Residue frames relative to the residue before (quaternion, step in Angstrom):
aa qw qx qy qz dx dy dz
X 1.0000 0.0000 0.0000 0.0000 0.00 0.00 0.00
X 0.2323 -0.7874 0.5627 0.0970 3.54 -0.90 0.98
X 0.2080 -0.7764 0.5858 0.1035 3.58 -0.83 1.05
X 0.4959 -0.6469 0.4697 0.3390 3.61 -1.03 0.71
X 0.5149 -0.6419 0.4712 0.3174 3.52 -1.09 0.70
X 0.5371 -0.6539 0.4441 0.2944 3.58 -1.16 0.62
X 0.6311 0.5344 -0.3363 0.4505 3.62 1.17 -0.23
X 0.0812 0.8109 -0.5698 0.1058 3.61 -0.26 1.30
X 0.2705 0.7844 -0.5163 0.2121 3.63 0.62 1.02
X 0.3325 0.7959 -0.4582 0.2145 3.56 1.09 0.40
X 0.7523 -0.4042 0.2273 0.4680 3.64 0.87 0.87
X 0.4652 0.6801 -0.4512 0.3427 3.62 1.19 0.22
X 0.2095 -0.7836 0.5769 0.0968 3.57 -0.93 0.97
X 0.2341 0.8172 -0.4996 0.1666 3.58 1.15 0.52
X 0.6898 0.4709 -0.2933 0.4652 3.59 1.03 -0.64
X 0.6085 0.5620 -0.3485 0.4386 3.61 1.21 -0.23
X 0.5716 0.6294 -0.3724 0.3720 3.60 1.13 -0.59
X 0.6650 0.4751 -0.3449 0.4616 3.70 0.80 -0.72
X 0.6205 0.5340 -0.3453 0.4589 3.60 1.04 -0.67
X 0.6457 0.5065 -0.3156 0.4764 3.59 0.95 -0.82
X 0.6326 0.5301 -0.3298 0.4583 3.60 0.99 -0.80
X 0.6592 0.5022 -0.3075 0.4676 3.59 0.92 -0.87
X 0.6488 0.5169 -0.3195 0.4580 3.60 0.93 -0.85
X 0.6722 0.4808 -0.3034 0.4742 3.60 0.91 -0.82
X 0.6314 0.5150 -0.3394 0.4700 3.61 1.00 -0.71
X 0.6500 0.4969 -0.3198 0.4779 3.60 0.98 -0.76
X 0.6255 0.5384 -0.3326 0.4563 3.58 1.00 -0.78
X 0.6688 0.4844 -0.2971 0.4794 3.59 0.89 -0.91
X 0.6297 0.5396 -0.3327 0.4490 3.60 0.97 -0.85
X 0.7204 0.4388 -0.2656 0.4668 3.60 0.76 -0.95
X 0.6100 0.5312 -0.3603 0.4647 3.60 1.12 -0.49
X 0.6775 0.4777 -0.2932 0.4763 3.59 0.99 -0.77
X 0.7187 0.4564 -0.2464 0.4631 3.57 0.90 -0.92
X 0.6189 0.6042 -0.3402 0.3691 3.58 1.02 -0.80
X 0.5056 -0.6339 0.4997 0.3048 3.53 -1.23 0.55
X 0.4029 -0.7400 0.4925 0.2179 3.55 -0.82 1.01
X 0.7859 0.2914 -0.1484 0.5248 3.60 0.82 -0.96
X 0.6239 -0.5341 0.3981 0.4087 3.55 -1.23 0.20
X 0.5322 -0.6223 0.4672 0.3334 3.55 -1.16 0.59
X 0.5628 -0.5946 0.4542 0.3514 3.56 -1.20 0.57
X 0.5752 -0.6022 0.4388 0.3377 3.55 -1.16 0.64
X 0.7537 0.2606 -0.1454 0.5856 3.58 1.08 -0.76
X 0.4766 -0.6420 0.5142 0.3101 3.56 -1.16 0.60
X 0.1214 0.7917 -0.5794 0.1508 3.56 -0.33 1.29
X 0.0829 -0.7641 0.6391 0.0299 3.57 -0.92 1.00
X 0.2487 -0.8148 0.5035 0.1443 3.61 -0.03 1.26
X 0.5847 -0.5764 0.4264 0.3797 3.60 -1.20 0.39
X 0.5120 -0.6265 0.4904 0.3238 3.56 -1.27 0.40
X 0.0363 -0.7880 0.6145 -0.0118 3.55 -1.18 0.66
X 0.4411 -0.6795 0.5173 0.2759 3.56 -1.23 0.44
X 0.4356 0.7140 -0.4460 0.3185 3.57 1.28 -0.04
X 0.2415 -0.7822 0.5625 0.1161 3.54 -0.98 0.87
X 0.4641 0.6847 -0.4470 0.3406 3.60 1.26 0.13
X 0.3125 -0.7542 0.5409 0.2025 3.61 -0.68 1.00
X 0.4842 -0.6426 0.5087 0.3063 3.55 -1.17 0.62
X 0.5154 -0.6342 0.4831 0.3144 3.52 -1.11 0.70
X 0.4516 -0.6742 0.5145 0.2770 3.55 -1.08 0.73
X 0.6706 0.4915 -0.2778 0.4812 3.56 1.23 -0.45
X 0.5432 0.6083 -0.4142 0.4041 3.54 0.38 1.21
X 0.4369 -0.6438 0.5605 0.2838 3.49 -1.42 -0.03
X 0.1893 -0.8034 0.5597 0.0738 3.57 -0.84 1.00
X 0.1944 -0.7368 0.6377 0.1124 3.53 -1.01 0.93
X 0.1825 -0.7749 0.5991 0.0858 3.58 -0.70 1.09
X 0.0078 0.7738 -0.6333 -0.0038 3.57 -1.00 0.80
X 0.2883 -0.7928 0.5231 0.1214 3.54 -0.56 1.25
X 0.7359 -0.4290 0.3122 0.4206 3.52 -1.36 0.17
X 0.7111 0.4427 -0.2569 0.4820 3.58 1.05 -0.75
X 0.6041 -0.5972 0.3423 0.4017 3.60 1.26 0.08
X 0.4787 0.6606 -0.4586 0.3524 3.62 1.20 0.00
X 0.2772 -0.7852 0.5463 0.0901 3.53 -1.10 0.89
X 0.0143 0.7577 -0.6522 -0.0189 3.52 -1.30 0.47
X 0.2135 -0.7325 0.6300 0.1446 3.55 -1.17 0.69
X 0.8203 -0.1915 0.0821 0.5327 3.56 -0.46 1.23
X 0.7833 -0.3738 0.1521 0.4729 3.57 0.63 1.20
X 0.6325 0.4985 -0.3433 0.4833 3.63 1.23 0.03
X 0.3593 -0.7459 0.5117 0.2297 3.63 -0.52 1.11
X 0.0160 -0.7906 0.6115 -0.0273 3.56 -1.01 0.89
X 0.4022 -0.6536 0.5747 0.2841 3.53 -1.33 0.33
X 0.6315 -0.5521 0.3822 0.3878 3.58 -1.16 0.54
X 0.6395 0.5484 -0.3265 0.4285 3.61 1.04 -0.76
X 0.7554 0.3522 -0.1989 0.5156 3.62 1.07 -0.67
X 0.3542 0.7777 -0.4660 0.2291 3.58 1.26 0.18
X 0.6769 0.5471 -0.3177 0.3763 3.61 0.71 -1.03
X 0.7283 0.4081 -0.2931 0.4660 3.68 0.65 -0.89
X 0.6552 0.5055 -0.3231 0.4592 3.60 1.01 -0.73
X 0.6340 0.5183 -0.3256 0.4727 3.57 1.06 -0.71
X 0.6435 0.5144 -0.3262 0.4636 3.59 0.95 -0.82
X 0.6470 0.5093 -0.3206 0.4682 3.60 0.98 -0.81
X 0.6579 0.5034 -0.3103 0.4663 3.61 0.98 -0.82
X 0.6550 0.5020 -0.3082 0.4733 3.59 1.00 -0.79
X 0.6335 0.5234 -0.3257 0.4675 3.59 1.05 -0.75
X 0.6446 0.5109 -0.3151 0.4735 3.59 0.98 -0.84
X 0.6648 0.5015 -0.3048 0.4623 3.58 0.94 -0.87
X 0.6452 0.5176 -0.3215 0.4609 3.59 1.02 -0.76
X 0.6451 0.5017 -0.3181 0.4806 3.59 1.02 -0.75
X 0.6604 0.5278 -0.3061 0.4377 3.57 0.99 -0.85
X 0.8088 0.2848 -0.1325 0.4972 3.60 0.84 -0.97
X 0.4630 -0.7255 0.4205 0.2873 3.59 1.22 -0.11
X 0.7450 0.2557 -0.2124 0.5783 3.59 1.20 0.39
X 0.6656 -0.5027 0.3390 0.4352 3.62 -1.16 0.36
X 0.3936 -0.7345 0.5118 0.2092 3.54 -0.93 0.96
X 0.4730 -0.6523 0.5195 0.2844 3.52 -1.16 0.70
X 0.2779 -0.7430 0.5870 0.1618 3.57 -1.02 0.83
X 0.0514 -0.8143 0.5776 -0.0262 3.56 -0.65 1.18
X 0.1845 -0.7454 0.6285 0.1235 3.55 -1.18 0.65
X 0.0861 -0.7611 0.6422 0.0303 3.54 -0.87 1.03
X 0.0117 0.8286 -0.5534 0.0838 3.54 -0.05 1.38
X 0.5500 -0.6015 0.4686 0.3407 3.55 -1.17 0.64
X 0.5501 -0.6418 0.4291 0.3184 3.59 -1.03 0.80
X 0.6699 0.5053 -0.3017 0.4527 3.61 1.12 -0.60
X 0.4832 0.6716 -0.4299 0.3615 3.59 1.27 -0.07
X 0.3467 -0.7300 0.5483 0.2152 3.57 -0.95 0.84
X 0.6445 -0.5146 0.3911 0.4084 3.56 -1.28 0.32
X 0.6224 0.5499 -0.3369 0.4436 3.59 1.09 -0.67
X 0.6635 0.4798 -0.3077 0.4846 3.59 1.09 -0.64
X 0.6844 0.4822 -0.2786 0.4706 3.59 1.12 -0.62
X 0.5400 0.6739 -0.3787 0.3330 3.60 1.18 -0.58
X 0.6620 0.4961 -0.3506 0.4390 3.69 0.81 -0.76
X 0.6292 0.5230 -0.3375 0.4654 3.59 1.04 -0.71
X 0.6777 0.4846 -0.2956 0.4675 3.59 0.87 -0.91
X 0.6246 0.5264 -0.3332 0.4709 3.59 1.06 -0.70
X 0.6366 0.5216 -0.3156 0.4723 3.58 1.00 -0.85
X 0.6587 0.4964 -0.3066 0.4751 3.60 0.99 -0.80
X 0.6404 0.5228 -0.3231 0.4605 3.58 1.01 -0.80
X 0.6581 0.5075 -0.3051 0.4650 3.60 0.94 -0.89
X 0.7007 0.4570 -0.2748 0.4739 3.59 1.03 -0.74
X 0.6237 -0.5960 0.3299 0.3833 3.60 1.24 0.12
X 0.5421 0.6037 -0.4118 0.4147 3.60 1.20 0.16
X 0.0562 -0.8291 0.5563 0.0027 3.56 -0.47 1.18
X 0.7460 0.3397 -0.2058 0.5345 3.59 1.18 -0.38
X 0.1116 0.7649 -0.6229 0.1198 3.56 -0.66 1.19
X 0.2809 -0.7289 0.5974 0.1812 3.55 -1.27 0.44
X 0.2860 -0.7396 0.5874 0.1618 3.55 -0.93 0.96
X 0.2953 -0.7652 0.5495 0.1593 3.57 -0.70 1.11
X 0.0316 -0.7977 0.6018 -0.0240 3.56 -0.98 0.92
X 0.5019 -0.5875 0.5296 0.3498 3.53 -1.40 0.16
X 0.5202 -0.5992 0.4752 0.3802 3.61 -1.10 0.49
X 0.2511 -0.7858 0.5524 0.1194 3.58 -0.76 1.06
X 0.5648 -0.5984 0.4522 0.3441 3.55 -1.35 0.06
């Protein structure tokens, strides 16, 4: 009776196939789990809402964190300098998309109305009467 020899290196890649499968599974896992867009400059957890209306991509977003710090599209700003910087950002967005840009506020859910009031007052004084509050989809 003849037994096959234990040395099977004759160009077979059978042991490489499971490794390739694992690499592709890891690639798919990280593509699904990974964040698609860039992270916000400020840590903001917006409130939940039942609204199903998506926000327009053609707009300017004002971020306001729990501690009251502000940012306009990833650029930190002070409340005193908000109006001119916001107008410049809206003008840039209008030139880019060819139509008036939507003004959005992404405020932290833990923010009180008293903390949000100075920002809204500043927007009212600068002539902005229409803003959209961004929220997470709720249950």
